[in-house]
mmCIF file as gemmi writes it, N, C-alpha and C atoms, coordinates in Angstrom:
data_model
loop_
_atom_site.group_PDB
_atom_site.id
_atom_site.type_symbol
_atom_site.label_atom_id
_atom_site.label_alt_id
_atom_site.label_comp_id
_atom_site.label_asym_id
_atom_site.label_entity_id
_atom_site.label_seq_id
_atom_site.pdbx_PDB_ins_code
_atom_site.Cartn_x
_atom_site.Cartn_y
_atom_site.Cartn_z
_atom_site.occupancy
_atom_site.B_iso_or_equiv
_atom_site.pdbx_formal_charge
_atom_site.auth_seq_id
_atom_site.auth_asym_id
_atom_site.pdbx_PDB_model_num
ATOM 1 N N . UNK Axp A 1 ? 16.466 9.27 -6.595 1 0 ? 1 A 1
ATOM 2 C CA . UNK Axp A 1 ? 16.166 8.131 -5.745 1 0 ? 1 A 1
ATOM 3 C C . UNK Axp A 1 ? 14.641 7.988 -5.651 1 0 ? 1 A 1
ATOM 4 N N . UNK Axp A 2 ? 14.181 6.754 -5.61 1 0 ? 2 A 1
ATOM 5 C CA . UNK Axp A 2 ? 12.745 6.553 -5.506 1 0 ? 2 A 1
ATOM 6 C C . UNK Axp A 2 ? 12.365 6.132 -4.093 1 0 ? 2 A 1
ATOM 7 N N . UNK Axp A 3 ? 11.104 6.392 -3.777 1 0 ? 3 A 1
ATOM 8 C CA . UNK Axp A 3 ? 10.586 5.982 -2.473 1 0 ? 3 A 1
ATOM 9 C C . UNK Axp A 3 ? 9.218 5.352 -2.679 1 0 ? 3 A 1
ATOM 10 N N . UNK Axp A 4 ? 8.856 4.521 -1.735 1 0 ? 4 A 1
ATOM 11 C CA . UNK Axp A 4 ? 7.578 3.807 -1.814 1 0 ? 4 A 1
ATOM 12 C C . UNK Axp A 4 ? 6.507 4.581 -1.067 1 0 ? 4 A 1
ATOM 13 N N . UNK Axp A 5 ? 5.275 4.469 -1.541 1 0 ? 5 A 1
ATOM 14 C CA . UNK Axp A 5 ? 4.141 5.049 -0.819 1 0 ? 5 A 1
ATOM 15 C C . UNK Axp A 5 ? 2.923 4.161 -1.016 1 0 ? 5 A 1
ATOM 16 N N . UNK Axp A 6 ? 1.952 4.34 -0.14 1 0 ? 6 A 1
ATOM 17 C CA . UNK Axp A 6 ? 0.709 3.569 -0.194 1 0 ? 6 A 1
ATOM 18 C C . UNK Axp A 6 ? -0.431 4.515 -0.542 1 0 ? 6 A 1
ATOM 19 N N . UNK Axp A 7 ? -1.203 4.153 -1.55 1 0 ? 7 A 1
ATOM 20 C CA . UNK Axp A 7 ? -2.432 4.877 -1.878 1 0 ? 7 A 1
ATOM 21 C C . UNK Axp A 7 ? -3.491 4.401 -0.887 1 0 ? 7 A 1
ATOM 22 N N . UNK Axp A 8 ? -3.711 5.202 0.128 1 0 ? 8 A 1
ATOM 23 C CA . UNK Axp A 8 ? -4.591 4.784 1.229 1 0 ? 8 A 1
ATOM 24 C C . UNK Axp A 8 ? -6.045 4.633 0.789 1 0 ? 8 A 1
ATOM 25 N N . UNK Axp A 9 ? -6.443 5.268 -0.296 1 0 ? 9 A 1
ATOM 26 C CA . UNK Axp A 9 ? -7.811 5.095 -0.797 1 0 ? 9 A 1
ATOM 27 C C . UNK Axp A 9 ? -7.992 3.71 -1.397 1 0 ? 9 A 1
ATOM 28 N N . UNK Axp A 10 ? -6.929 3.155 -1.951 1 0 ? 10 A 1
ATOM 29 C CA . UNK Axp A 10 ? -6.989 1.825 -2.546 1 0 ? 10 A 1
ATOM 30 C C . UNK Axp A 10 ? -6.767 0.72 -1.516 1 0 ? 10 A 1
ATOM 31 N N . UNK Axp A 11 ? -6.035 1.007 -0.46 1 0 ? 11 A 1
ATOM 32 C CA . UNK Axp A 11 ? -5.648 -0.001 0.54 1 0 ? 11 A 1
ATOM 33 C C . UNK Axp A 11 ? -6.881 -0.665 1.154 1 0 ? 11 A 1
ATOM 34 N N . UNK Axp A 12 ? -6.831 -2.015 1.208 1 0 ? 12 A 1
ATOM 35 C CA . UNK Axp A 12 ? -7.932 -2.77 1.828 1 0 ? 12 A 1
ATOM 36 C C . UNK Axp A 12 ? -7.519 -3.371 3.174 1 0 ? 12 A 1
ATOM 37 N N . UNK Axp A 13 ? -6.38 -2.953 3.699 1 0 ? 13 A 1
ATOM 38 C CA . UNK Axp A 13 ? -5.897 -3.376 5.019 1 0 ? 13 A 1
ATOM 39 C C . UNK Axp A 13 ? -5.687 -4.88 5.125 1 0 ? 13 A 1
ATOM 40 N N . UNK Axp A 14 ? -5.182 -5.503 4.051 1 0 ? 14 A 1
ATOM 41 C CA . UNK Axp A 14 ? -4.965 -6.952 4.089 1 0 ? 14 A 1
ATOM 42 C C . UNK Axp A 14 ? -3.797 -7.325 4.994 1 0 ? 14 A 1
ATOM 43 N N . UNK Axp A 15 ? -2.834 -6.406 5.17 1 0 ? 15 A 1
ATOM 44 C CA . UNK Axp A 15 ? -1.713 -6.646 6.071 1 0 ? 15 A 1
ATOM 45 C C . UNK Axp A 15 ? -0.508 -7.326 5.45 1 0 ? 15 A 1
ATOM 46 N N . UNK Axp A 16 ? -0.559 -7.63 4.153 1 0 ? 16 A 1
ATOM 47 C CA . UNK Axp A 16 ? 0.563 -8.309 3.512 1 0 ? 16 A 1
ATOM 48 C C . UNK Axp A 16 ? 1.85 -7.508 3.648 1 0 ? 16 A 1
ATOM 49 N N . UNK Axp A 17 ? 1.815 -6.226 3.313 1 0 ? 17 A 1
ATOM 50 C CA . UNK Axp A 17 ? 3.024 -5.401 3.367 1 0 ? 17 A 1
ATOM 51 C C . UNK Axp A 17 ? 3.533 -5.257 4.802 1 0 ? 17 A 1
ATOM 52 N N . UNK Axp A 18 ? 2.617 -5.095 5.734 1 0 ? 18 A 1
ATOM 53 C CA . UNK Axp A 18 ? 3.002 -4.938 7.147 1 0 ? 18 A 1
ATOM 54 C C . UNK Axp A 18 ? 3.673 -6.213 7.657 1 0 ? 18 A 1
ATOM 55 N N . UNK Axp A 19 ? 3.173 -7.378 7.242 1 0 ? 19 A 1
ATOM 56 C CA . UNK Axp A 19 ? 3.772 -8.63 7.699 1 0 ? 19 A 1
ATOM 57 C C . UNK Axp A 19 ? 5.091 -8.928 6.985 1 0 ? 19 A 1
ATOM 58 N N . UNK Axp A 20 ? 5.217 -8.532 5.705 1 0 ? 20 A 1
ATOM 59 C CA . UNK Axp A 20 ? 6.443 -8.817 4.954 1 0 ? 20 A 1
ATOM 60 C C . UNK Axp A 20 ? 7.584 -7.866 5.296 1 0 ? 20 A 1
ATOM 61 N N . UNK Axp A 21 ? 7.286 -6.573 5.439 1 0 ? 21 A 1
ATOM 62 C CA . UNK Axp A 21 ? 8.345 -5.575 5.664 1 0 ? 21 A 1
ATOM 63 C C . UNK Axp A 21 ? 7.89 -4.576 6.736 1 0 ? 21 A 1
ATOM 64 N N . UNK Axp A 22 ? 7.819 -5.027 7.99 1 0 ? 22 A 1
ATOM 65 C CA . UNK Axp A 22 ? 7.336 -4.135 9.061 1 0 ? 22 A 1
ATOM 66 C C . UNK Axp A 22 ? 8.248 -2.949 9.33 1 0 ? 22 A 1
ATOM 67 N N . UNK Axp A 23 ? 9.503 -3.027 8.869 1 0 ? 23 A 1
ATOM 68 C CA . UNK Axp A 23 ? 10.393 -1.894 9.06 1 0 ? 23 A 1
ATOM 69 C C . UNK Axp A 23 ? 10.048 -0.733 8.13 1 0 ? 23 A 1
ATOM 70 N N . UNK Axp A 24 ? 9.218 -0.978 7.114 1 0 ? 24 A 1
ATOM 71 C CA . UNK Axp A 24 ? 8.783 0.068 6.184 1 0 ? 24 A 1
ATOM 72 C C . UNK Axp A 24 ? 7.304 0.399 6.357 1 0 ? 24 A 1
ATOM 73 N N . UNK Axp A 25 ? 6.47 -0.635 6.487 1 0 ? 25 A 1
ATOM 74 C CA . UNK Axp A 25 ? 5.015 -0.449 6.506 1 0 ? 25 A 1
ATOM 75 C C . UNK Axp A 25 ? 4.425 -0.699 7.889 1 0 ? 25 A 1
ATOM 76 N N . UNK Axp A 26 ? 3.382 0.047 8.204 1 0 ? 26 A 1
ATOM 77 C CA . UNK Axp A 26 ? 2.611 -0.2 9.434 1 0 ? 26 A 1
ATOM 78 C C . UNK Axp A 26 ? 1.192 0.314 9.196 1 0 ? 26 A 1
ATOM 79 N N . UNK Axp A 27 ? 0.299 -0.119 10.079 1 0 ? 27 A 1
ATOM 80 C CA . UNK Axp A 27 ? -1.074 0.363 10.003 1 0 ? 27 A 1
ATOM 81 C C . UNK Axp A 27 ? -1.213 1.661 10.775 1 0 ? 27 A 1
ATOM 82 N N . UNK Axp A 28 ? -1.93 2.594 10.194 1 0 ? 28 A 1
ATOM 83 C CA . UNK Axp A 28 ? -2.272 3.847 10.852 1 0 ? 28 A 1
ATOM 84 C C . UNK Axp A 28 ? -3.716 4.138 10.467 1 0 ? 28 A 1
ATOM 85 N N . UNK Axp A 29 ? -4.576 4.221 11.465 1 0 ? 29 A 1
ATOM 86 C CA . UNK Axp A 29 ? -6.01 4.425 11.238 1 0 ? 29 A 1
ATOM 87 C C . UNK Axp A 29 ? -6.561 3.368 10.283 1 0 ? 29 A 1
ATOM 88 N N . UNK Axp A 30 ? -6.178 2.101 10.527 1 0 ? 30 A 1
ATOM 89 C CA . UNK Axp A 30 ? -6.669 0.927 9.794 1 0 ? 30 A 1
ATOM 90 C C . UNK Axp A 30 ? -6.265 0.858 8.333 1 0 ? 30 A 1
ATOM 91 N N . UNK Axp A 31 ? -5.302 1.64 7.916 1 0 ? 31 A 1
ATOM 92 C CA . UNK Axp A 31 ? -4.767 1.569 6.547 1 0 ? 31 A 1
ATOM 93 C C . UNK Axp A 31 ? -3.246 1.536 6.646 1 0 ? 31 A 1
ATOM 94 N N . UNK Axp A 32 ? -2.629 0.914 5.659 1 0 ? 32 A 1
ATOM 95 C CA . UNK Axp A 32 ? -1.172 0.847 5.637 1 0 ? 32 A 1
ATOM 96 C C . UNK Axp A 32 ? -0.57 2.194 5.247 1 0 ? 32 A 1
ATOM 97 N N . UNK Axp A 33 ? 0.594 2.488 5.816 1 0 ? 33 A 1
ATOM 98 C CA . UNK Axp A 33 ? 1.404 3.635 5.404 1 0 ? 33 A 1
ATOM 99 C C . UNK Axp A 33 ? 2.85 3.163 5.308 1 0 ? 33 A 1
ATOM 100 N N . UNK Axp A 34 ? 3.635 3.872 4.531 1 0 ? 34 A 1
ATOM 101 C CA . UNK Axp A 34 ? 5.075 3.621 4.47 1 0 ? 34 A 1
ATOM 102 C C . UNK Axp A 34 ? 5.724 4.592 5.451 1 0 ? 34 A 1
ATOM 103 N N . UNK Axp A 35 ? 5.837 4.17 6.703 1 0 ? 35 A 1
ATOM 104 C CA . UNK Axp A 35 ? 6.352 5.07 7.75 1 0 ? 35 A 1
ATOM 105 C C . UNK Axp A 35 ? 7.85 5.299 7.615 1 0 ? 35 A 1
ATOM 106 N N . UNK Axp A 36 ? 8.566 4.378 6.957 1 0 ? 36 A 1
ATOM 107 C CA . UNK Axp A 36 ? 10.004 4.554 6.704 1 0 ? 36 A 1
ATOM 108 C C . UNK Axp A 36 ? 10.288 4.032 5.3 1 0 ? 36 A 1
ATOM 109 N N . UNK Axp A 37 ? 10.068 4.855 4.27 1 0 ? 37 A 1
ATOM 110 C CA . UNK Axp A 37 ? 10.182 4.4 2.888 1 0 ? 37 A 1
ATOM 111 C C . UNK Axp A 37 ? 11.545 3.83 2.503 1 0 ? 37 A 1
ATOM 112 N N . UNK Axp A 38 ? 12.571 4.1 3.296 1 0 ? 38 A 1
ATOM 113 C CA . UNK Axp A 38 ? 13.913 3.599 2.997 1 0 ? 38 A 1
ATOM 114 C C . UNK Axp A 38 ? 14.392 2.608 4.056 1 0 ? 38 A 1
ATOM 115 N N . UNK Axp A 39 ? 13.453 2.008 4.782 1 0 ? 39 A 1
ATOM 116 C CA . UNK Axp A 39 ? 13.794 1.147 5.908 1 0 ? 39 A 1
ATOM 117 C C . UNK Axp A 39 ? 14.193 -0.269 5.556 1 0 ? 39 A 1
ATOM 118 N N . UNK Axp A 40 ? 14.143 -0.62 4.267 1 0 ? 40 A 1
ATOM 119 C CA . UNK Axp A 40 ? 14.507 -1.97 3.842 1 0 ? 40 A 1
ATOM 120 C C . UNK Axp A 40 ? 15.036 -1.89 2.411 1 0 ? 40 A 1
ATOM 121 N N . UNK Axp A 41 ? 15.748 -2.92 1.976 1 0 ? 41 A 1
ATOM 122 C CA . UNK Axp A 41 ? 16.241 -2.923 0.596 1 0 ? 41 A 1
ATOM 123 C C . UNK Axp A 41 ? 15.091 -2.876 -0.416 1 0 ? 41 A 1
ATOM 124 N N . UNK Axp A 42 ? 15.348 -2.248 -1.557 1 0 ? 42 A 1
ATOM 125 C CA . UNK Axp A 42 ? 14.303 -2.08 -2.566 1 0 ? 42 A 1
ATOM 126 C C . UNK Axp A 42 ? 13.706 -3.41 -3.024 1 0 ? 42 A 1
ATOM 127 N N . UNK Axp A 43 ? 14.515 -4.466 -3.095 1 0 ? 43 A 1
ATOM 128 C CA . UNK Axp A 43 ? 13.975 -5.747 -3.552 1 0 ? 43 A 1
ATOM 129 C C . UNK Axp A 43 ? 12.936 -6.303 -2.583 1 0 ? 43 A 1
ATOM 130 N N . UNK Axp A 44 ? 13.103 -6.065 -1.294 1 0 ? 44 A 1
ATOM 131 C CA . UNK Axp A 44 ? 12.099 -6.521 -0.316 1 0 ? 44 A 1
ATOM 132 C C . UNK Axp A 44 ? 10.834 -5.676 -0.433 1 0 ? 44 A 1
ATOM 133 N N . UNK Axp A 45 ? 10.993 -4.367 -0.621 1 0 ? 45 A 1
ATOM 134 C CA . UNK Axp A 45 ? 9.838 -3.493 -0.793 1 0 ? 45 A 1
ATOM 135 C C . UNK Axp A 45 ? 9.1 -3.85 -2.084 1 0 ? 45 A 1
ATOM 136 N N . UNK Axp A 46 ? 9.858 -4.192 -3.124 1 0 ? 46 A 1
ATOM 137 C CA . UNK Axp A 46 ? 9.253 -4.552 -4.407 1 0 ? 46 A 1
ATOM 138 C C . UNK Axp A 46 ? 8.348 -5.77 -4.27 1 0 ? 46 A 1
ATOM 139 N N . UNK Axp A 47 ? 8.675 -6.695 -3.368 1 0 ? 47 A 1
ATOM 140 C CA . UNK Axp A 47 ? 7.803 -7.847 -3.108 1 0 ? 47 A 1
ATOM 141 C C . UNK Axp A 47 ? 6.418 -7.372 -2.674 1 0 ? 47 A 1
ATOM 142 N N . UNK Axp A 48 ? 6.367 -6.317 -1.889 1 0 ? 48 A 1
ATOM 143 C CA . UNK Axp A 48 ? 5.085 -5.765 -1.443 1 0 ? 48 A 1
ATOM 144 C C . UNK Axp A 48 ? 4.363 -5.078 -2.595 1 0 ? 48 A 1
ATOM 145 N N . UNK Axp A 49 ? 5.117 -4.326 -3.402 1 0 ? 49 A 1
ATOM 146 C CA . UNK Axp A 49 ? 4.525 -3.666 -4.57 1 0 ? 49 A 1
ATOM 147 C C . UNK Axp A 49 ? 3.887 -4.721 -5.474 1 0 ? 49 A 1
ATOM 148 N N . UNK Axp A 50 ? 4.625 -5.797 -5.742 1 0 ? 50 A 1
ATOM 149 C CA . UNK Axp A 50 ? 4.146 -6.855 -6.629 1 0 ? 50 A 1
ATOM 150 C C . UNK Axp A 50 ? 3.023 -7.68 -6.004 1 0 ? 50 A 1
ATOM 151 N N . UNK Axp A 51 ? 3.066 -7.855 -4.692 1 0 ? 51 A 1
ATOM 152 C CA . UNK Axp A 51 ? 2.113 -8.737 -4.032 1 0 ? 51 A 1
ATOM 153 C C . UNK Axp A 51 ? 0.824 -8.09 -3.56 1 0 ? 51 A 1
ATOM 154 N N . UNK Axp A 52 ? 0.769 -6.766 -3.548 1 0 ? 52 A 1
ATOM 155 C CA . UNK Axp A 52 ? -0.435 -6.086 -3.064 1 0 ? 52 A 1
ATOM 156 C C . UNK Axp A 52 ? -1.635 -6.481 -3.927 1 0 ? 52 A 1
ATOM 157 N N . UNK Axp A 53 ? -2.69 -7.041 -3.32 1 0 ? 53 A 1
ATOM 158 C CA . UNK Axp A 53 ? -3.817 -7.543 -4.108 1 0 ? 53 A 1
ATOM 159 C C . UNK Axp A 53 ? -4.63 -6.464 -4.81 1 0 ? 53 A 1
ATOM 160 N N . UNK Axp A 54 ? -4.495 -5.209 -4.393 1 0 ? 54 A 1
ATOM 161 C CA . UNK Axp A 54 ? -5.254 -4.13 -5.034 1 0 ? 54 A 1
ATOM 162 C C . UNK Axp A 54 ? -4.324 -3.072 -5.647 1 0 ? 54 A 1
ATOM 163 N N . UNK Axp A 55 ? -3.045 -3.398 -5.769 1 0 ? 55 A 1
ATOM 164 C CA . UNK Axp A 55 ? -2.041 -2.502 -6.37 1 0 ? 55 A 1
ATOM 165 C C . UNK Axp A 55 ? -2.048 -1.113 -5.744 1 0 ? 55 A 1
ATOM 166 N N . UNK Axp A 56 ? -2.059 -1.082 -4.412 1 0 ? 56 A 1
ATOM 167 C CA . UNK Axp A 56 ? -2.097 0.186 -3.683 1 0 ? 56 A 1
ATOM 168 C C . UNK Axp A 56 ? -0.71 0.721 -3.326 1 0 ? 56 A 1
ATOM 169 N N . UNK Axp A 57 ? 0.335 -0.067 -3.577 1 0 ? 57 A 1
ATOM 170 C CA . UNK Axp A 57 ? 1.691 0.334 -3.212 1 0 ? 57 A 1
ATOM 171 C C . UNK Axp A 57 ? 2.438 0.711 -4.487 1 0 ? 57 A 1
ATOM 172 N N . UNK Axp A 58 ? 3.065 1.878 -4.468 1 0 ? 58 A 1
ATOM 173 C CA . UNK Axp A 58 ? 3.695 2.42 -5.667 1 0 ? 58 A 1
ATOM 174 C C . UNK Axp A 58 ? 5.054 3.025 -5.34 1 0 ? 58 A 1
ATOM 175 N N . UNK Axp A 59 ? 5.86 3.197 -6.381 1 0 ? 59 A 1
ATOM 176 C CA . UNK Axp A 59 ? 7.119 3.937 -6.295 1 0 ? 59 A 1
ATOM 177 C C . UNK Axp A 59 ? 6.896 5.32 -6.871 1 0 ? 59 A 1
ATOM 178 N N . UNK Axp A 60 ? 7.61 6.299 -6.339 1 0 ? 60 A 1
ATOM 179 C CA . UNK Axp A 60 ? 7.639 7.646 -6.911 1 0 ? 60 A 1
ATOM 180 C C . UNK Axp A 60 ? 9.026 8.204 -6.73 1 0 ? 60 A 1
ATOM 181 N N . UNK Axp A 61 ? 9.352 9.168 -7.552 1 0 ? 61 A 1
ATOM 182 C CA . UNK Axp A 61 ? 10.654 9.836 -7.399 1 0 ? 61 A 1
ATOM 183 C C . UNK Axp A 61 ? 10.602 10.682 -6.136 1 0 ? 61 A 1
ATOM 184 N N . UNK Axp A 62 ? 11.621 10.538 -5.317 1 0 ? 62 A 1
ATOM 185 C CA . UNK Axp A 62 ? 11.684 11.256 -4.053 1 0 ? 62 A 1
ATOM 186 C C . UNK Axp A 62 ? 11.829 12.748 -4.298 1 0 ? 62 A 1
ATOM 187 N N . UNK Axp A 63 ? 11.077 13.533 -3.556 1 0 ? 63 A 1
ATOM 188 C CA . UNK Axp A 63 ? 11.154 14.988 -3.658 1 0 ? 63 A 1
ATOM 189 C C . UNK Axp A 63 ? 12.331 15.481 -2.83 1 0 ? 63 A 1
ATOM 190 N N . UNK Axp A 64 ? 13.078 16.393 -3.371 1 0 ? 64 A 1
ATOM 191 C CA . UNK Axp A 64 ? 14.237 16.956 -2.667 1 0 ? 64 A 1
ATOM 192 C C . UNK Axp A 64 ? 13.812 18.052 -1.73 1 0 ? 64 A 1
């Protein structure tokens, strides 16, 4: 299973992901985080991956 994460070094705090899928993303210390990587359907999360202006949102294989 894959999960989403935010590369906080790349994040420019535009807020797109937080506004599109607040059940997954939120701001913490002025940068986005994926506080609940499984909080929304993958297709909605993928919109954030595709729409991030600096490509800071990525998928990775979930660690067991």
